[in-house]
Structure formats: C-alpha cells, structure tokens
N, C-alpha and C positions, 0 to 999 in steps of 0.2 A: 790536443788537449791542449770558422774562427771563434765563434761564440761558445763552442764546447770546450770546457777547460781540461787541463791535464791533471786535475786534482788527485785522481787515484794514484798516479805515478809520482808526482812531484810533491804533493802535500802530505805532510806527516800527520796523520790522524788515523788511529788504529783501524785495522781491517775488520775488526769485530771478531767475536768468538763463536764458533760452531763446534761444540764438543761432540763431534761425530766420529765414531770408530769405523773406519772403512772396512768393508768385507774382505778386501784384498790385503789388509795390513798384516795378516799373519805370515805372509811370505817374507822370508829373509831376503835382503837385497845383496847378500854377499856372493854375487855371481863371480865365479873364478875367471880370471883372464886366460886367454888361450896360450899366452907365453908367460909362465910364472918365473922361470929362470932363463938366463941366457944373455947374450950380448945386447947392447943398445939397439934400438930399432933402426938407427941410421937416418931417420927423418930429421931434417935440419931446417926446412922451410915451413913457415906457417903464416897465416894472416897476421896483420899487425895486432899487437896486444902484449900483455905482460908475460914474463916468464919464457923459458926455453922448452923445446920439444925434442931435444936430441937424445933423451934416454927413455922415451915412452915405450909402452908395450900395448899391443892390440888385444881387444876382446873385453867381454864383460859389460856391465851396465850399472847405472846409478839411478836412485830414486830421490826426487826432490819433493819436499812437503810444502804446501802453501795453506794459508788460513782460508782463503776464499778463491772462488773461481775467477779467472781472468775475464775481462770484458770482451776481448776479441783477439784472435790471432791474425787478423787482417792488419797489415802494417799501417794502413791509412786510418784505422779506427782504434787500435789497441793503445792503452795508455797506463794502466795500473801496473804495479810492480810485477805481478805474475805474468801478465801479457808481455810487458816490456822485455823481460828476460827471454821469453820464448822468441820474441821478434828479433832481438839483437844477437842472441847467443846460439840459437838453434836454426831458425827458419830462413833468415835472410842475410845476405852479404852485400852491403852497399858499395858504392864506388870507392870510398875511403873508410878507414877505421882508425881509431885513436891508437897510437903506438905506445909500447911500454906501459909503465904504471901511471905516468903522469903526462905523457907526450900528446902531441896534437895529431892532426890527420896525416895518414900515410896511405899509399895505394893499396887497395884490396881488389875489388873487381876491376878497377882501373889499372891500366898498364904502367902508368907513371903519374907523377903529380901533374896537374893541369897547366897548360900554357895560358897565362893570364896577361891580358893586355896591359899596357902601361897605365892606363887610367882605371884599371881594376874592374871593368865592366864586361869584358868578354872572357869566357872560359872555354878552351878547347880541350876536351877530355878524350884521350885514347883508351879504348877498352881492351882488356885481355882477350885474346882469341880463343882461349881454352875454357871459358866459363859456360856452364850449362845450367838449366833449370833442373829441378828434381825429376822431371819427366824425360830428361836427356836432350831436350832441344837446346841448341846453342843460344846464348844470350846475345842480342844485337842492340844497337843504339836505339832502334825504334821501340824497344821494350821499355826503355827509360822514358821516352816521350809519352808512351801510353800511361805508364805508372804515375808520372807527375801530373799529367792532365787529369787523371782520375782523382788525385789528391785535391787538385784545385776545383774540380767540378762540384758545385753546391749540392748536387744530388747525392754525392758520397757522404756529405756531412763530416768531413775529416777535420779534426782539431788541428792538423798539421798544415792546413792550407796557408795560414799566415806566413809560414816559413819559406814558401815559394813565391810570396807576393812581390819580391824584388825582381822577378823575371819580367822582361818586357812583355806587355800585353796581359799580364796576370790579373790586373785590376778589372779590365774589361771582361776577361774570361770568367772571373768569379761573379761579376755582376750580371752575367748573361747577355751582355750587349754585343758580344763577339764570340765566335767559335774558333777564332784564330789565336794562336799563341806564338807570335813571331820570334820571341826570345828563346825558343827551344826548338832545335833542329837536329835531326839525324843526318849528318853530312854523308855518311856511308855506314855500313854495318858496324864499323868499329870506331866511329868518331862522333862524338856528341858535342854540339856547339850551343853554349848558353850565353845569352846577352842579358845583362841586368840593366835596370833603369838607372841605377847609381851604384857605386862601390858598396860592397857588403862584406866586412871583414869576418863575419860569422858564416859566410856561405859554404866554405869548405867543411865547417862543422856540421852544417845542415846536410851536406852530402855524405856525412858519416853516420846518418841516422837510418833506421830501418825503413821509414816511409819513403826514403830516396832510392831504395833498391829497385831493380827491374822487376817487372811482372809479366807473365805470359797471358796475353789477352784472351787466348783461346781457353785457358783453364779458368780464368775468372768468369768468363761467360758460361762455360760448361757447368761449373760448380754452383753458380748462383749464390743463394743464401748460405750454402755449405762452405763457401770460401771463408766465411767468418771464423770457422772452427778448424777446417782441414785444408788450408791453403797450399798452393804449390809455389815454392820459393826457389832460392838458389843457395841457401845456407848449408852448413855442415851436416845438418840432420833434416829429415823429412818426416812429417807426421803420418802415422799409419792408422791410428784410431783415436777417437775422442768420445768419451762416455760421460755425458752430463749426469745421468742417474747415479752411476757408481763413482763419479768424481775422479776420473783419471784420464790422462792422455799419454799416448806412447809415441816416441820418436825413434827412428833408426838412422844409422849412418847413411849419408848420401853417397852412393857409388860414383856419382859424377862430380864430386867435389874437386876443385882445381888443384888442391895441394895433395900430392901423392902421399899415401900413408895416413892421412888424417881424415876424419877424427880417429882417435884410438878406440874410443868406446863403440860398442855395437849398438847400444840403445840408451835412451834416457826416458824415464817415466816421471810424469808429474802427478801428484795426488793433492787434492785440496779438500777443504771442509774440515780441517783438523785444528783444534785449539792449540796455541803455542806450547802450553805445558805438556800436552799429549805428544806434540811433535818432538819435544826434547826427550820424552820417555822413549819414543820410537827410535830416535837417533841413538840413544844409549843401548837399546836392545838390538840394534842392527836392522831394524825394519825400514828405515830411511837413511839416506846418506848425506843429504844437504837440506838445510832449512832455508827456504827461499827468502824469507824476510830477515834472515840473520838472527842475531841476538836481540830479542824484544824485551821491553820493560818487564813483562810479567815473569820472565825467567832470569833476568839479568842479575838480581840479587843472589840467587842460588848459584849461578855459574861464576860470577865475578868474585864471590866470597869463598870459592873452593878452588885452590890452585891446581889440583889434579884435574878437575873438570875443565878449567880454563885452558890449561896447557894441552889437553887432549882434543878438545873440540873447537876451539876458537881460532880465528885468524883476523888480526887487525888489518883493515883495509883503508888506505889513504882516501879521504873523502873531501869533497868541496860541497858544503851545504850550510844553511843557516836556519836558525829557529828564532821566532819572535812572537810577541803578543800583538796581533793586528788590531787596529782601531777602525771603526766605521767613522771615517772623517766627515760623513754627511750627517751624523748624529749631532743635534744641537748641543748635547752635553760635551762633545769633544771637538767642536769647531775651533776653539782657541788653541793654537799650537803651544802656548805656555803650559797649558794643562797636560798636554801630551809629553812635553819635555820634562815636566815635574815627575810624571810617572816613570820616566826613564831614570831620573836621578834618585828616586826613592827605591828602586828595585835592586835587591841584593842578588846578583847573578850567581855568585859563588854558592849561595844556599840553594838556589834553583837547580844548579848543575848536579848537586848531590843526588837529587831525585831521578836523574837520568841514568844512574848506575854506570857511569863511564861512557855514555853515548852522546854526551854534550860537553863542551868546554866553554866556560863562561866567556862572553865576548859582547862588547857594547857598541859594535858598529854593524853596518848593513852587510857588507861583503865579508866572507869568511876570513879568519885571521891568517890562514896560510895560503891565500890565493897566489898562484905562481906568477912571477914577472910583473908584479903589481906594486906600485908605490902609492899608498894612500895619503891623503892630506887631512882627512877628518880626524879629530880627537875622539876616541871612543867614549861613550858614557860609562861612568863608574858610579859607585854608591856615594851619594852626597845628600842626605836627608835635609840639611839646612837649606841647600840650594833649591830643593824641591818645595819646601815650605814657602820660601821667598817667591817662587814663581806662582804658586797657588794664590798667594796674597796679592801679587801684581794682577792676576787674572780676576781678582775679586770673588774667589770661590772658597767658601768655608767648609762646605760639605757637598758630596757628589755621589749619586747612586748610579752605578754602572751594571749592566747585564753582561755577564761573561758566559758565552756558550761553549760547551765542552763536548767533544765526541767521546767515543769509548776508549780512546787512546790512554794507556796507563799513565804516561808521563803527565799529560795535561790534567788528568783527574787529580793527581797529587799537586802539580804546580799551581793549579787554580786556587787550591786551599792555602798554599803558601803565599800567593799574591794577595789574598784577602787580608792576611796578617800584615804583610809588608806595606800595603797601601793605606791601611786604616789610620796610621798616625798623621796623615795629611788630609784626613777627612773623607776618604773615599770608601764607600760601602760597596763592595763587590758581591753581587748576587750571582751565584754559579748555577747554571741550568745544564744538566747532562742529557744529551740526546743520542739516539742511534746515529750511526755514521751517515746513513741516507738522509735522515731528518736534519742532521747538523749541516750538511752541505746545502740542502735546500734553504735552510734558514740563513746561512751565510750569503748565499747568492742573492737572496731577497733583501739583504741588509737589515735583518731583524735584530742582530746582536750589536751591542756597543763595542765589545771586545771578544776575541777568540784566538785560540792557539794556531800558529802556522809554522810550517817548516818547508824547506825546499832543497832538494838535491839538484845541483847543476848537471845538465846533460852535455855541457861543453866546458872545456877548461879555461873559461873566462868569466869574470864577474858580470860581464855584460849580459850573460844569459839570465842571471838572477835579477838584475835591475830592470832589464827590458821586459821580462815576463811578469814582474810583480809591481813595478812602480811607475810604469809609463801609462799615460791616460788610455783607458780602455783595453789594457793588456789582458791576455787570456786568464792570468792568475791574479789579477789586481782586484781582490775581493774587498780591499779597503775603500774603494771608490776614490782613491787618492789621485790628484791631478795637479801638476805644476808644469806649465808650458816651458819654463826655463830648463827643467829636468828633461822634458821630452826633447828639447832641442839639443841638449848635451848628449843624450843617449843616441840621437840620430847622428850627430857628428862622430861619436865613438864608433858606431856601426859602419859609417861611411868612410872611416879612415883607411889608409892604405898600409899602415904599419901598426904593429902591436903597441909600440911606444906611444904613438899619437892616440890610438884608441884608449889606452889606459889613462892617459892624461885627462881626456874628456870624462872618462868614467870616474876618475877620482873626484873631479869637480861635482859630478852628478851625485855621487855618494855623500859628499859633504852637504849638499842641498837637501837631500832626502833625510839625512840625520837631523838637520835643523828643523825640518817640517815635522819630524817624528810621527809618521803615520802608524807607528807601532813602537813597542818597547823591544829593542833589539837585545836578545838575551844570550845567544850562544852560537858557536860553530858546531856543526854536527859531526859525529864520528860514527863509523859503521864497523861492526864486528860480525864477521861471517861465522857460520856454524856448519861444520862438516865432519864426517867420520874420518878417522885416521886412515882408513882403507883407501880413501880418495887421494891419489897422488897428483902432484903438480897442480894443486888447487890454486887457481888464479882468479882474480875478480877486479873489476873497476866498477864504481858505483854508477857510472853512466850506462853500463851495459848489464852487469850481473855476472854470474859464474861463466867462465870460459870453458864450455864443454868441448870445444874443438881441440883442446890440448891436454885435458886431464886423462888420467888412466887409473885403473884399479889393479 
C-alpha cells in the first residue's frame, strides 16, 4: 500500500456505513474465563509491545466489530485498518516488533538484534529456534527468503514491494530482468543475511511489519486463492473460518506459539458490515467487546459528552499521525505557492479541531507535534488573515474557485463546510462535492479534485515515514502530485543516515521545505481513542498495529 497505495490503512477517510444487523449478533460475547479466581498466571515473557502479562488468566474470547470487510489477510496484500490489525496482532509475527508504548524495534521471531556492518549495509539476523508456523512446521531462514521474494515479485502486486527495494538486486528482480536476489541469503536454517544497496535507517522498522514475516511456501501453494482469507502464519492466533456471506471470521490460539502460556484468549472473532452507531449499541449491550476503528466521529459527541460512557468504554492511545487539506499542485489554480501559503494562514485550525470531537489537536506543521526524539526547525502556520490577504494580492488573485472532494468521513463532511466559511474572506469559493469512498479515491488518484481531506497514521516511530510516504516524488501516498528534488534529496539523506540524530536533522530541513511549498493546509495532529468493554482486561494498543490480542484476557 508499488503503484498500489496504502490508502485504506493510512488515509483517514471514513470506511462508509452499512447498517447491517448480523444474524450472529444476538449471541453475547461474555464468555467466561477458565480461571476466574486464583493466583497470577506466572507468565512473564511476551513478544515486544506495551503492557505486562504477569497477571493474566487463560480462557474465553472476544468479539471485535468492524465497519467493512478487510481487503486481505495475506500480509503482502492487506492494507486497510481491519486487515492490518489481523495481520499485525493475530496472524503474523515478524522478526522484530515495536517495544513498549512508544519504543522502536526489538527482537520477536529474531533471537537478538541484528549484527549491522559499520557502513550500515549488511544485516546478519539470527532466528529463534523455537518458532513454528500454525501448521507446526519450524520456521527457517529460507521461509523469509521466500516471503520477501514473493513481496517483490510483480505478479504478487504487493504494495509493500517498495519497502524491500533497498535490498541488493531488488530493482532488477522487480523489473523482471533477473531472477536473482543477491542481497537476501539464508546462510543456514537460523541465519538470514541481508545486504542493502545503501544504508536505510528505516529498515529495522520495515522488518517489524507483517509483510516481513516468514511464510510457508507449501501452504501458500496449497491454499492458492484461499490464502487471501485463510492464510497460515506464525502469529499468536490462527484462522479457522472465514464467512464472507455472514461477515465474520474466527481465530483461535496458536498451540505452537513460542511464548509459553500466551495468548491468554482461546478465540477472537471479527464481525463486519456494522454501522458505527450500531457497533456502539452492541458494545453497550455486550454483543461485541472491541470496536476496531475505535471512537469514530459519528459517535464521538455522544461518548465524549458523557463522562460515564467515556470512563467505561474509552482508552486514549498515544498516536503519531497528521491531518491536512491536500492540494492538487498540478492544478493551474494552485500552481503558485503563495496561494497555497495564503490558505494556510487563513485557516483557523482551532475551530476545525472542535469538529473532530477530541480526535485531532490543531497543528500547523507537517510532522506531528509530539514526534519523539525530533527537533524541528520549521515555524508552524497559525491564523493570520492579513498575511493571507497580502499573499493573495502578491499572487494577483482576487477570486478563486476550488473544487473540494469529500468522502463519507464525518469529520471532513463538517470540516469542508467550515473551510468554505474560513476561505471566503480572501476570495476563495470552495465547492464541496461528496462522493462514496470508492469514488473519492478514484477521483483523487486521477487528479480530479483541487483539494481534498487527508490523514496519515505513521507505521514507524519516525516522521520519515510520513514525509517519505506522502511528499517524495512518486511516493505511494503522494496524491498531491507534489515534487521537489531538494526535498527528495534530503529525505534520501535522512533515510541513508546511520544515526537517528543525523536522520532527524535532514528530516527537519525537509519538513521546512515542504511547509514553504505548502502542498496542503496542515491542520492537525491525530489522536486515537480506543473503544473496548470493561470485561477486556489488560487492553493494550499501538496505532501502528492495533489491539494486542496476545496479552489481553477476560
């Protein structure tokens, strides 16, 4: 999500409503745990992630509600929120996983952190000898070679191929001019050697993603098209049924999981096709336990305005993400950066944030306000109507008609109307067109809109993920058509750096350039509020992954 985007997962544009009552929703999810009272479980070791596991109890199950069906449970293909959580939290365990609530990569299926050469181009990765697939077969280094070659194979059409492009030989492999991939070698069953064309400070983060997990070639070939929905992975849960017609999938604990005693839950059930308002009603009634999309705009006012509901069902999750009004910089109306800067200065971000119901915090820069270990150099945009008028005058523009395309997302439906009012005083007439989500993305990819709403959750704890994915020439989520060779060069230097400090120094310079070019109106940093039943104990979440089912209990 390389021409295929990650829009469903990373782009905030509502999933749409299907007010469908599932036939199975009458069953209560209050499954009793097998150990209601008694001493702590004694389980002390868990994969990297937030929270502790030392007081869990085994048994029971939870039900998670989703608005829409996921696009795929194949880790090379899945990208939307529904699929991504299944991939990261249930079905697959990559070599590394992000530690704690805000930490970086730590060993998961790997036995230790990799040995990295002094020049940052060779990674020697030792594998845990006790890891097995859902079918019980031990995982070996050759399974990673197979999985990564599959991601890079154009026939797979994986959006993740670009994230392995730094491996030696990957360009030729993707282009089909070679079947060799010299930068990826299984030295023995428990040693993987990776050679990169140049240093890549994000590579460890890429190895923490589900598409980097091992795959059993024999199961991929046996299942064929069914692997899309019922894959065999190596995560804490394995899928036992997938019912498209009745809109539910069932996962059960993996008996071969490398961490003894985990997961605590016997099962997880996904249900989809449920309108957010109905999801919340089912959460209150005990028919579901977790809302996959968390607190959505459509129910935020009701929940946030009621302290009893808020305290009972919500969990604030630290999040790295940004929201902005994206501009089609190829549009003749918006080619002059002074016009784009003017729109930044005339936008009242505080007023816009009110319509997010606590899910956004006003912010006038590109990278989120609370990015860790990052020292920005840019001065964020604020409200300055006089400066906006002066810039429009310099650009020689007295009036301007712009087409704003809006999906079914509740926030942008409201925010677009507020923007109409805010931009009118400098002569901008904003025409709002509302489309279905599918039609919206088609229009955006074709460059039909002058402006449109965007949002992005980072899947790595670095702002490089946000800038490289959205503001580098030709990037997979660069729907603005924005291109600046100086920005591209700085992002490349940031990515090729050997230290976080050097990487962030180049990144800060790139952010300053992007802000000056103003390919959008930067409006907010995103916040995420999870929704779960009080019966769910030790609920943990990171927005890069989703709910941590491997350590929760009921």
